[in-house]
Backbone as JSON Lines, residues from 0, in Angstrom:
{"i":0,"aa":"M","n":[-31.06,-9.41,40.36],"ca":[-29.85,-10.13,40.68],"c":[-28.81,-9.85,39.61]}
{"i":1,"aa":"R","n":[-27.61,-9.55,40.04],"ca":[-26.53,-9.25,39.1],"c":[-25.75,-10.5,38.76]}
{"i":2,"aa":"Y","n":[-25.3,-10.5,37.51],"ca":[-24.44,-11.59,37.08],"c":[-23.0,-11.15,37.22]}
{"i":3,"aa":"Q","n":[-22.19,-12.0,37.74],"ca":[-20.77,-11.69,37.86],"c":[-20.04,-12.23,36.65]}
{"i":4,"aa":"K","n":[-19.16,-11.42,36.14],"ca":[-18.38,-11.83,34.98],"c":[-17.02,-12.32,35.48]}
{"i":5,"aa":"F","n":[-16.74,-13.55,35.22],"ca":[-15.47,-14.12,35.64],"c":[-14.53,-14.14,34.46]}
{"i":6,"aa":"N","n":[-13.33,-13.61,34.68],"ca":[-12.31,-13.66,33.63],"c":[-11.6,-15.0,33.71]}
{"i":7,"aa":"K","n":[-11.62,-15.71,32.6],"ca":[-10.92,-16.98,32.62],"c":[-9.43,-16.71,32.43]}
{"i":8,"aa":"P","n":[-8.6,-17.5,33.04],"ca":[-7.16,-17.26,32.93],"c":[-6.7,-17.45,31.47]}
{"i":9,"aa":"M","n":[-5.7,-16.62,31.09],"ca":[-5.19,-16.71,29.73],"c":[-4.34,-17.97,29.58]}
{"i":10,"aa":"D","n":[-4.5,-18.62,28.45],"ca":[-3.63,-19.76,28.2],"c":[-2.31,-19.24,27.63]}
{"i":11,"aa":"E","n":[-1.35,-20.12,27.48],"ca":[-0.01,-19.73,27.05],"c":[0.0,-19.11,25.66]}
{"i":12,"aa":"R","n":[-0.83,-19.6,24.75],"ca":[-0.88,-19.02,23.4],"c":[-1.35,-17.58,23.44]}
{"i":13,"aa":"E","n":[-2.38,-17.33,24.24],"ca":[-2.9,-15.97,24.35],"c":[-1.87,-15.04,24.96]}
{"i":14,"aa":"K","n":[-1.17,-15.51,25.99],"ca":[-0.11,-14.7,26.6],"c":[0.98,-14.38,25.57]}
{"i":15,"aa":"L","n":[1.38,-15.38,24.8],"ca":[2.42,-15.18,23.79],"c":[1.95,-14.21,22.72]}
{"i":16,"aa":"R","n":[0.69,-14.32,22.28],"ca":[0.15,-13.42,21.28],"c":[0.14,-11.98,21.8]}
{"i":17,"aa":"K","n":[-0.31,-11.8,23.02],"ca":[-0.35,-10.47,23.62],"c":[1.07,-9.9,23.75]}
{"i":18,"aa":"F","n":[2.02,-10.74,24.14],"ca":[3.4,-10.3,24.27],"c":[3.96,-9.86,22.92]}
{"i":19,"aa":"R","n":[3.67,-10.62,21.87],"ca":[4.16,-10.26,20.54],"c":[3.56,-8.93,20.07]}
{"i":20,"aa":"E","n":[2.27,-8.73,20.34],"ca":[1.64,-7.46,19.97],"c":[2.3,-6.29,20.71]}
{"i":21,"aa":"L","n":[2.56,-6.48,21.98],"ca":[3.2,-5.44,22.77],"c":[4.62,-5.19,22.28]}
{"i":22,"aa":"D","n":[5.34,-6.26,21.98],"ca":[6.7,-6.14,21.48],"c":[6.74,-5.4,20.14]}
{"i":23,"aa":"D","n":[5.8,-5.73,19.26],"ca":[5.73,-5.06,17.96],"c":[5.43,-3.57,18.13]}
{"i":24,"aa":"A","n":[4.49,-3.27,19.01],"ca":[4.13,-1.87,19.25],"c":[5.31,-1.1,19.83]}
{"i":25,"aa":"F","n":[6.04,-1.73,20.74],"ca":[7.21,-1.09,21.35],"c":[8.29,-0.85,20.3]}
{"i":26,"aa":"A","n":[8.54,-1.82,19.45],"ca":[9.54,-1.67,18.39],"c":[9.16,-0.55,17.43]}
{"i":27,"aa":"E","n":[7.89,-0.45,17.1],"ca":[7.42,0.6,16.2],"c":[7.6,1.98,16.85]}
{"i":28,"aa":"A","n":[7.29,2.07,18.14],"ca":[7.46,3.33,18.85],"c":[8.92,3.74,18.89]}
{"i":29,"aa":"L","n":[9.81,2.78,19.12],"ca":[11.24,3.09,19.12],"c":[11.7,3.58,17.75]}
{"i":30,"aa":"K","n":[11.19,2.96,16.7],"ca":[11.54,3.39,15.34],"c":[11.11,4.83,15.12]}
{"i":31,"aa":"E","n":[9.9,5.17,15.56],"ca":[9.41,6.54,15.39],"c":[10.23,7.53,16.19]}
{"i":32,"aa":"L","n":[10.61,7.15,17.42],"ca":[11.44,8.03,18.23],"c":[12.81,8.23,17.59]}
{"i":33,"aa":"D","n":[13.31,7.17,17.0],"ca":[14.61,7.23,16.35],"c":[14.56,8.11,15.12]}
{"i":34,"aa":"G","n":[13.39,8.26,14.54],"ca":[13.21,9.12,13.39],"c":[13.77,8.55,12.11]}
{"i":35,"aa":"G","n":[13.85,7.24,12.0],"ca":[14.37,6.64,10.78],"c":[15.77,7.11,10.5]}
{"i":36,"aa":"S","n":[16.67,6.87,11.45],"ca":[18.01,7.45,11.37],"c":[18.92,6.78,10.36]}
{"i":37,"aa":"G","n":[18.38,5.99,9.47],"ca":[19.21,5.44,8.42],"c":[19.73,4.05,8.68]}
{"i":38,"aa":"Y","n":[19.18,3.34,9.66],"ca":[19.64,1.99,9.93],"c":[19.28,1.02,8.81]}
{"i":39,"aa":"D","n":[18.27,1.35,8.04],"ca":[17.83,0.47,6.98],"c":[18.47,0.81,5.63]}
{"i":40,"aa":"T","n":[19.49,1.64,5.64],"ca":[20.09,2.07,4.39],"c":[21.0,0.98,3.83]}
{"i":41,"aa":"P","n":[21.08,0.9,2.52],"ca":[21.98,-0.08,1.92],"c":[23.43,0.27,2.2]}
{"i":42,"aa":"P","n":[24.31,-0.71,2.32],"ca":[25.7,-0.45,2.68],"c":[26.49,0.29,1.61]}
{"i":43,"aa":"Q","n":[26.05,0.31,0.35],"ca":[26.81,0.95,-0.7],"c":[26.73,2.48,-0.66]}
{"i":44,"aa":"E","n":[25.85,3.04,0.16],"ca":[25.76,4.5,0.25],"c":[26.99,5.03,0.95]}
{"i":45,"aa":"D","n":[27.55,6.11,0.42],"ca":[28.73,6.67,1.06],"c":[28.34,7.6,2.21]}
{"i":46,"aa":"A","n":[29.32,7.98,3.0],"ca":[29.07,8.77,4.2],"c":[28.5,10.14,3.86]}
{"i":47,"aa":"A","n":[28.94,10.74,2.75],"ca":[28.45,12.07,2.38],"c":[26.96,12.05,2.06]}
{"i":48,"aa":"S","n":[26.51,11.04,1.32],"ca":[25.09,10.98,0.99],"c":[24.25,10.67,2.23]}
{"i":49,"aa":"L","n":[24.78,9.86,3.13],"ca":[24.07,9.58,4.38],"c":[23.91,10.86,5.2]}
{"i":50,"aa":"E","n":[25.0,11.63,5.31],"ca":[24.95,12.87,6.08],"c":[24.0,13.87,5.43]}
{"i":51,"aa":"A","n":[24.01,13.95,4.11],"ca":[23.1,14.86,3.42],"c":[21.64,14.47,3.67]}
{"i":52,"aa":"R","n":[21.38,13.18,3.63],"ca":[20.02,12.71,3.87],"c":[19.59,12.98,5.31]}
{"i":53,"aa":"R","n":[20.49,12.77,6.25],"ca":[20.17,13.06,7.66],"c":[19.86,14.53,7.86]}
{"i":54,"aa":"Q","n":[20.64,15.39,7.19],"ca":[20.39,16.82,7.31],"c":[19.03,17.19,6.72]}
{"i":55,"aa":"E","n":[18.69,16.6,5.59],"ca":[17.39,16.85,4.98],"c":[16.26,16.39,5.89]}
{"i":56,"aa":"E","n":[16.44,15.21,6.5],"ca":[15.41,14.69,7.41],"c":[15.26,15.6,8.62]}
{"i":57,"aa":"E","n":[16.38,16.1,9.13],"ca":[16.33,16.99,10.29],"c":[15.63,18.3,9.93]}
{"i":58,"aa":"I","n":[15.91,18.84,8.78],"ca":[15.25,20.06,8.33],"c":[13.75,19.82,8.19]}
{"i":59,"aa":"E","n":[13.37,18.68,7.64],"ca":[11.95,18.35,7.47],"c":[11.27,18.2,8.83]}
{"i":60,"aa":"R","n":[11.93,17.54,9.79],"ca":[11.36,17.39,11.14],"c":[11.16,18.76,11.79]}
{"i":61,"aa":"Q","n":[12.15,19.64,11.63],"ca":[12.03,20.98,12.19],"c":[10.87,21.74,11.55]}
{"i":62,"aa":"R","n":[10.73,21.62,10.24],"ca":[9.65,22.3,9.53],"c":[8.29,21.8,10.02]}
{"i":63,"aa":"L","n":[8.16,20.47,10.16],"ca":[6.89,19.9,10.63],"c":[6.59,20.33,12.07]}
{"i":64,"aa":"F","n":[7.63,20.36,12.91],"ca":[7.45,20.8,14.29],"c":[6.95,22.24,14.33]}
{"i":65,"aa":"E","n":[7.58,23.1,13.54],"ca":[7.18,24.51,13.52],"c":[5.74,24.65,13.02]}
{"i":66,"aa":"Q","n":[5.37,23.85,12.02],"ca":[3.99,23.89,11.52],"c":[3.0,23.52,12.62]}
{"i":67,"aa":"R","n":[3.3,22.41,13.31],"ca":[2.4,21.97,14.38],"c":[2.33,23.0,15.51]}
{"i":68,"aa":"L","n":[3.49,23.57,15.84],"ca":[3.52,24.56,16.91],"c":[2.7,25.79,16.54]}
{"i":69,"aa":"R","n":[2.85,26.27,15.31],"ca":[2.08,27.44,14.87],"c":[0.58,27.13,14.87]}
{"i":70,"aa":"A","n":[0.21,25.93,14.45],"ca":[-1.21,25.56,14.44],"c":[-1.77,25.54,15.86]}
{"i":71,"aa":"L","n":[-1.0,24.99,16.81],"ca":[-1.45,24.97,18.2],"c":[-1.54,26.38,18.78]}
{"i":72,"aa":"M","n":[-0.56,27.22,18.46],"ca":[-0.58,28.59,18.95],"c":[-1.81,29.31,18.42]}
{"i":73,"aa":"S","n":[-2.13,29.06,17.17],"ca":[-3.3,29.69,16.57],"c":[-4.59,29.16,17.19]}
{"i":74,"aa":"E","n":[-4.64,27.86,17.37],"ca":[-5.85,27.23,17.92],"c":[-6.14,27.71,19.34]}
{"i":75,"aa":"Y","n":[-5.08,27.86,20.16],"ca":[-5.27,28.24,21.55],"c":[-5.02,29.73,21.79]}
{"i":76,"aa":"H","n":[-4.82,30.49,20.71],"ca":[-4.63,31.94,20.8],"c":[-3.51,32.31,21.76]}
{"i":77,"aa":"L","n":[-2.35,31.68,21.57],"ca":[-1.2,31.95,22.42],"c":[-0.22,32.87,21.71]}
{"i":78,"aa":"P","n":[0.27,33.88,22.41],"ca":[1.29,34.73,21.81],"c":[2.65,34.02,21.79]}
{"i":79,"aa":"S","n":[3.49,34.4,20.87],"ca":[4.78,33.74,20.72],"c":[5.65,33.9,21.96]}
{"i":80,"aa":"E","n":[5.49,35.01,22.7],"ca":[6.28,35.23,23.91],"c":[5.97,34.17,24.97]}
{"i":81,"aa":"S","n":[4.7,33.83,25.12],"ca":[4.3,32.81,26.1],"c":[4.87,31.45,25.72]}
{"i":82,"aa":"V","n":[4.79,31.13,24.44],"ca":[5.3,29.84,23.98],"c":[6.81,29.78,24.12]}
{"i":83,"aa":"S","n":[7.48,30.89,23.82],"ca":[8.93,30.95,23.96],"c":[9.35,30.73,25.41]}
{"i":84,"aa":"T","n":[8.65,31.35,26.34],"ca":[8.93,31.17,27.77],"c":[8.71,29.73,28.18]}
{"i":85,"aa":"L","n":[7.64,29.14,27.71],"ca":[7.34,27.74,28.02],"c":[8.45,26.83,27.49]}
{"i":86,"aa":"M","n":[8.87,27.05,26.25],"ca":[9.91,26.2,25.65],"c":[11.23,26.33,26.42]}
{"i":87,"aa":"R","n":[11.61,27.55,26.79],"ca":[12.85,27.75,27.56],"c":[12.77,27.03,28.91]}
{"i":88,"aa":"T","n":[11.62,27.12,29.54],"ca":[11.44,26.47,30.84],"c":[11.56,24.95,30.7]}
{"i":89,"aa":"L","n":[10.92,24.39,29.67],"ca":[11.0,22.96,29.45],"c":[12.43,22.51,29.16]}
{"i":90,"aa":"L","n":[13.16,23.29,28.4],"ca":[14.57,22.99,28.13],"c":[15.39,23.0,29.4]}
{"i":91,"aa":"E","n":[15.2,24.03,30.22],"ca":[15.95,24.16,31.46],"c":[15.66,23.02,32.42]}
{"i":92,"aa":"L","n":[14.42,22.56,32.43],"ca":[14.04,21.46,33.32],"c":[14.42,20.1,32.78]}
{"i":93,"aa":"G","n":[14.91,20.08,31.54],"ca":[15.31,18.81,30.93],"c":[14.14,17.97,30.45]}
{"i":94,"aa":"R","n":[12.98,18.58,30.26],"ca":[11.8,17.85,29.79],"c":[11.83,17.62,28.29]}
{"i":95,"aa":"I","n":[12.54,18.48,27.57],"ca":[12.72,18.32,26.14],"c":[14.18,18.53,25.81]}
{"i":96,"aa":"A","n":[14.59,18.0,24.69],"ca":[16.0,18.13,24.29],"c":[16.14,19.1,23.15]}
């Protein structure tokens, strides 16, 4: 004979806790997508230093992307021509920016 497992309904505290966890995770994901664009910077920084920092961050992101891409190409034994074609296709389809 099998036992049936009944899920008891969530109380309001549990619902609120789950919502907060989801909200926190969503906020963190948005921060990562934003790439730390300088929203947390102190107001005394001038525009030139902000722009220089943004450029440095962009260069670092590009470097990390290239590293990951080269590692994947090596792992899957893909020639650069195939990857280049794939990237152009994804750009044309609007799948990546």
